[in-house]
TORKOL-4160 file (C-alpha; in steps of 0.2 Angstrom, whole numbers, padded with zeros to 4 digits, m for minus):
182
<pt num="1" X="m0661" Y="m0851" Z="m0737"/>
<pt num="2" X="m0653" Y="m0849" Z="m0721"/>
<pt num="3" X="m0638" Y="m0859" Z="m0727"/>
<pt num="4" X="m0636" Y="m0848" Z="m0742"/>
<pt num="5" X="m0635" Y="m0833" Z="m0731"/>
<pt num="6" X="m0622" Y="m0840" Z="m0720"/>
<pt num="7" X="m0612" Y="m0846" Z="m0734"/>
<pt num="8" X="m0613" Y="m0828" Z="m0742"/>
<pt num="9" X="m0608" Y="m0820" Z="m0725"/>
<pt num="10" X="m0593" Y="m0832" Z="m0723"/>
<pt num="11" X="m0588" Y="m0829" Z="m0741"/>
<pt num="12" X="m0588" Y="m0810" Z="m0738"/>
<pt num="13" X="m0578" Y="m0812" Z="m0722"/>
<pt num="14" X="m0566" Y="m0823" Z="m0731"/>
<pt num="15" X="m0564" Y="m0810" Z="m0745"/>
<pt num="16" X="m0562" Y="m0796" Z="m0732"/>
<pt num="17" X="m0549" Y="m0807" Z="m0722"/>
<pt num="18" X="m0539" Y="m0810" Z="m0738"/>
<pt num="19" X="m0540" Y="m0791" Z="m0743"/>
<pt num="20" X="m0534" Y="m0786" Z="m0726"/>
<pt num="21" X="m0520" Y="m0799" Z="m0726"/>
<pt num="22" X="m0514" Y="m0794" Z="m0744"/>
<pt num="23" X="m0514" Y="m0775" Z="m0739"/>
<pt num="24" X="m0503" Y="m0779" Z="m0724"/>
<pt num="25" X="m0491" Y="m0789" Z="m0734"/>
<pt num="26" X="m0491" Y="m0776" Z="m0748"/>
<pt num="27" X="m0487" Y="m0762" Z="m0736"/>
<pt num="28" X="m0473" Y="m0772" Z="m0728"/>
<pt num="29" X="m0465" Y="m0775" Z="m0745"/>
<pt num="30" X="m0466" Y="m0757" Z="m0749"/>
<pt num="31" X="m0457" Y="m0753" Z="m0733"/>
<pt num="32" X="m0443" Y="m0765" Z="m0738"/>
<pt num="33" X="m0442" Y="m0757" Z="m0755"/>
<pt num="34" X="m0441" Y="m0739" Z="m0748"/>
<pt num="35" X="m0428" Y="m0744" Z="m0736"/>
<pt num="36" X="m0418" Y="m0752" Z="m0751"/>
<pt num="37" X="m0420" Y="m0735" Z="m0760"/>
<pt num="38" X="m0412" Y="m0726" Z="m0745"/>
<pt num="39" X="m0398" Y="m0739" Z="m0746"/>
<pt num="40" X="m0395" Y="m0736" Z="m0764"/>
<pt num="41" X="m0393" Y="m0717" Z="m0761"/>
<pt num="42" X="m0382" Y="m0720" Z="m0746"/>
<pt num="43" X="m0371" Y="m0731" Z="m0756"/>
<pt num="44" X="m0369" Y="m0718" Z="m0770"/>
<pt num="45" X="m0364" Y="m0705" Z="m0757"/>
<pt num="46" X="m0352" Y="m0718" Z="m0749"/>
<pt num="47" X="m0344" Y="m0721" Z="m0766"/>
<pt num="48" X="m0341" Y="m0703" Z="m0769"/>
<pt num="49" X="m0331" Y="m0701" Z="m0752"/>
<pt num="50" X="m0314" Y="m0708" Z="m0758"/>
<pt num="51" X="m0314" Y="m0696" Z="m0773"/>
<pt num="52" X="m0318" Y="m0682" Z="m0762"/>
<pt num="53" X="m0305" Y="m0687" Z="m0749"/>
<pt num="54" X="m0291" Y="m0689" Z="m0763"/>
<pt num="55" X="m0296" Y="m0672" Z="m0770"/>
<pt num="56" X="m0295" Y="m0663" Z="m0753"/>
<pt num="57" X="m0280" Y="m0672" Z="m0748"/>
<pt num="58" X="m0270" Y="m0664" Z="m0762"/>
<pt num="59" X="m0273" Y="m0647" Z="m0755"/>
<pt num="60" X="m0275" Y="m0651" Z="m0736"/>
<pt num="61" X="m0263" Y="m0666" Z="m0733"/>
<pt num="62" X="m0260" Y="m0661" Z="m0715"/>
<pt num="63" X="m0278" Y="m0663" Z="m0711"/>
<pt num="64" X="m0275" Y="m0682" Z="m0708"/>
<pt num="65" X="m0287" Y="m0684" Z="m0693"/>
<pt num="66" X="m0301" Y="m0677" Z="m0704"/>
<pt num="67" X="m0298" Y="m0690" Z="m0717"/>
<pt num="68" X="m0297" Y="m0704" Z="m0704"/>
<pt num="69" X="m0314" Y="m0698" Z="m0697"/>
<pt num="70" X="m0322" Y="m0697" Z="m0715"/>
<pt num="71" X="m0315" Y="m0715" Z="m0719"/>
<pt num="72" X="m0321" Y="m0722" Z="m0702"/>
<pt num="73" X="m0338" Y="m0714" Z="m0705"/>
<pt num="74" X="m0339" Y="m0721" Z="m0722"/>
<pt num="75" X="m0334" Y="m0739" Z="m0716"/>
<pt num="76" X="m0347" Y="m0738" Z="m0702"/>
<pt num="77" X="m0360" Y="m0734" Z="m0715"/>
<pt num="78" X="m0355" Y="m0748" Z="m0727"/>
<pt num="79" X="m0356" Y="m0761" Z="m0713"/>
<pt num="80" X="m0372" Y="m0754" Z="m0705"/>
<pt num="81" X="m0387" Y="m0765" Z="m0704"/>
<pt num="82" X="m0404" Y="m0761" Z="m0697"/>
<pt num="83" X="m0413" Y="m0744" Z="m0699"/>
<pt num="84" X="m0406" Y="m0736" Z="m0682"/>
<pt num="85" X="m0388" Y="m0741" Z="m0686"/>
<pt num="86" X="m0389" Y="m0735" Z="m0704"/>
<pt num="87" X="m0397" Y="m0718" Z="m0698"/>
<pt num="88" X="m0383" Y="m0716" Z="m0685"/>
<pt num="89" X="m0369" Y="m0720" Z="m0698"/>
<pt num="90" X="m0377" Y="m0709" Z="m0711"/>
<pt num="91" X="m0377" Y="m0695" Z="m0698"/>
<pt num="92" X="m0359" Y="m0698" Z="m0694"/>
<pt num="93" X="m0354" Y="m0697" Z="m0712"/>
<pt num="94" X="m0364" Y="m0682" Z="m0715"/>
<pt num="95" X="m0355" Y="m0673" Z="m0700"/>
<pt num="96" X="m0338" Y="m0679" Z="m0707"/>
<pt num="97" X="m0342" Y="m0672" Z="m0724"/>
<pt num="98" X="m0348" Y="m0655" Z="m0717"/>
<pt num="99" X="m0331" Y="m0654" Z="m0708"/>
<pt num="100" X="m0322" Y="m0658" Z="m0725"/>
<pt num="101" X="m0332" Y="m0644" Z="m0733"/>
<pt num="102" X="m0328" Y="m0632" Z="m0719"/>
<pt num="103" X="m0310" Y="m0636" Z="m0720"/>
<pt num="104" X="m0311" Y="m0633" Z="m0739"/>
<pt num="105" X="m0316" Y="m0615" Z="m0735"/>
<pt num="106" X="m0298" Y="m0612" Z="m0730"/>
<pt num="107" X="m0291" Y="m0617" Z="m0747"/>
<pt num="108" X="m0296" Y="m0605" Z="m0761"/>
<pt num="109" X="m0287" Y="m0616" Z="m0774"/>
<pt num="110" X="m0297" Y="m0631" Z="m0768"/>
<pt num="111" X="m0313" Y="m0622" Z="m0769"/>
<pt num="112" X="m0309" Y="m0617" Z="m0787"/>
<pt num="113" X="m0305" Y="m0635" Z="m0792"/>
<pt num="114" X="m0317" Y="m0642" Z="m0804"/>
<pt num="115" X="m0317" Y="m0660" Z="m0797"/>
<pt num="116" X="m0320" Y="m0653" Z="m0780"/>
<pt num="117" X="m0335" Y="m0642" Z="m0787"/>
<pt num="118" X="m0342" Y="m0657" Z="m0796"/>
<pt num="119" X="m0341" Y="m0668" Z="m0781"/>
<pt num="120" X="m0349" Y="m0655" Z="m0770"/>
<pt num="121" X="m0363" Y="m0653" Z="m0782"/>
<pt num="122" X="m0365" Y="m0672" Z="m0783"/>
<pt num="123" X="m0365" Y="m0674" Z="m0765"/>
<pt num="124" X="m0378" Y="m0660" Z="m0763"/>
<pt num="125" X="m0389" Y="m0669" Z="m0776"/>
<pt num="126" X="m0387" Y="m0685" Z="m0766"/>
<pt num="127" X="m0392" Y="m0677" Z="m0750"/>
<pt num="128" X="m0408" Y="m0671" Z="m0758"/>
<pt num="129" X="m0411" Y="m0688" Z="m0764"/>
<pt num="130" X="m0407" Y="m0696" Z="m0747"/>
<pt num="131" X="m0419" Y="m0684" Z="m0739"/>
<pt num="132" X="m0433" Y="m0688" Z="m0751"/>
<pt num="133" X="m0430" Y="m0707" Z="m0749"/>
<pt num="134" X="m0431" Y="m0705" Z="m0730"/>
<pt num="135" X="m0447" Y="m0695" Z="m0731"/>
<pt num="136" X="m0454" Y="m0709" Z="m0743"/>
<pt num="137" X="m0448" Y="m0723" Z="m0731"/>
<pt num="138" X="m0456" Y="m0714" Z="m0716"/>
<pt num="139" X="m0472" Y="m0711" Z="m0725"/>
<pt num="140" X="m0473" Y="m0729" Z="m0730"/>
<pt num="141" X="m0469" Y="m0735" Z="m0712"/>
<pt num="142" X="m0482" Y="m0724" Z="m0705"/>
<pt num="143" X="m0495" Y="m0731" Z="m0717"/>
<pt num="144" X="m0489" Y="m0749" Z="m0712"/>
<pt num="145" X="m0489" Y="m0746" Z="m0694"/>
<pt num="146" X="m0506" Y="m0738" Z="m0695"/>
<pt num="147" X="m0513" Y="m0753" Z="m0705"/>
<pt num="148" X="m0507" Y="m0765" Z="m0691"/>
<pt num="149" X="m0513" Y="m0755" Z="m0676"/>
<pt num="150" X="m0530" Y="m0750" Z="m0682"/>
<pt num="151" X="m0545" Y="m0761" Z="m0685"/>
<pt num="152" X="m0546" Y="m0773" Z="m0694"/>
<pt num="153" X="m0527" Y="m0775" Z="m0697"/>
<pt num="154" X="m0524" Y="m0776" Z="m0678"/>
<pt num="155" X="m0533" Y="m0793" Z="m0678"/>
<pt num="156" X="m0522" Y="m0800" Z="m0692"/>
<pt num="157" X="m0505" Y="m0792" Z="m0687"/>
<pt num="158" X="m0503" Y="m0803" Z="m0671"/>
<pt num="159" X="m0506" Y="m0820" Z="m0680"/>
<pt num="160" X="m0495" Y="m0814" Z="m0694"/>
<pt num="161" X="m0481" Y="m0809" Z="m0682"/>
<pt num="162" X="m0481" Y="m0792" Z="m0689"/>
<pt num="163" X="m0474" Y="m0778" Z="m0678"/>
<pt num="164" X="m0472" Y="m0759" Z="m0680"/>
<pt num="165" X="m0457" Y="m0754" Z="m0691"/>
<pt num="166" X="m0445" Y="m0741" Z="m0685"/>
<pt num="167" X="m0444" Y="m0723" Z="m0693"/>
<pt num="168" X="m0428" Y="m0718" Z="m0701"/>
<pt num="169" X="m0425" Y="m0703" Z="m0690"/>
<pt num="170" X="m0412" Y="m0689" Z="m0693"/>
<pt num="171" X="m0400" Y="m0685" Z="m0680"/>
<pt num="172" X="m0398" Y="m0667" Z="m0674"/>
<pt num="173" X="m0383" Y="m0666" Z="m0685"/>
<pt num="174" X="m0393" Y="m0670" Z="m0700"/>
<pt num="175" X="m0407" Y="m0658" Z="m0696"/>
<pt num="176" X="m0394" Y="m0644" Z="m0698"/>
<pt num="177" X="m0394" Y="m0636" Z="m0715"/>
<pt num="178" X="m0378" Y="m0640" Z="m0724"/>
<pt num="179" X="m0369" Y="m0625" Z="m0731"/>
<pt num="180" X="m0362" Y="m0629" Z="m0748"/>
<pt num="181" X="m0353" Y="m0614" Z="m0756"/>
<pt num="182" X="m0345" Y="m0613" Z="m0773"/>
């Protein structure tokens, strides 16, 4: 009888260990997936930049340093790897795009250009999607980090070589509300 109780307890402990292991792995996969969703939105925004630059260039050709800044920020985002580097590059591109829209205020013909208006609208929509994707990623990272730093996950995280993930933090520039006017 004692052997059966020991086997039942060991079986329950094995099931508990497997469930905890699977939960940690599932959360880690969800973190990777949510970071991938951010990458998709950042790529879409990056793909719109050349169209925006060419549209604005036609009206404000003498703003070459601005276009160089936007192009460099886009290139930095396209080559960024890791959460912190992507966040910094995204912030730089957001700042450069805000400057483009600020410069556009000085060109009434540009502000009335349908291509420019459409690009502004698409970028505003993408910024909302990026913000949502960041929020989802950070919520997922929080859940993952909690699972590996609380009991029972903390006992499994070390042997599984699981460490805390980094949040996708917005820079001070990203926290400012962008002004998009038509």
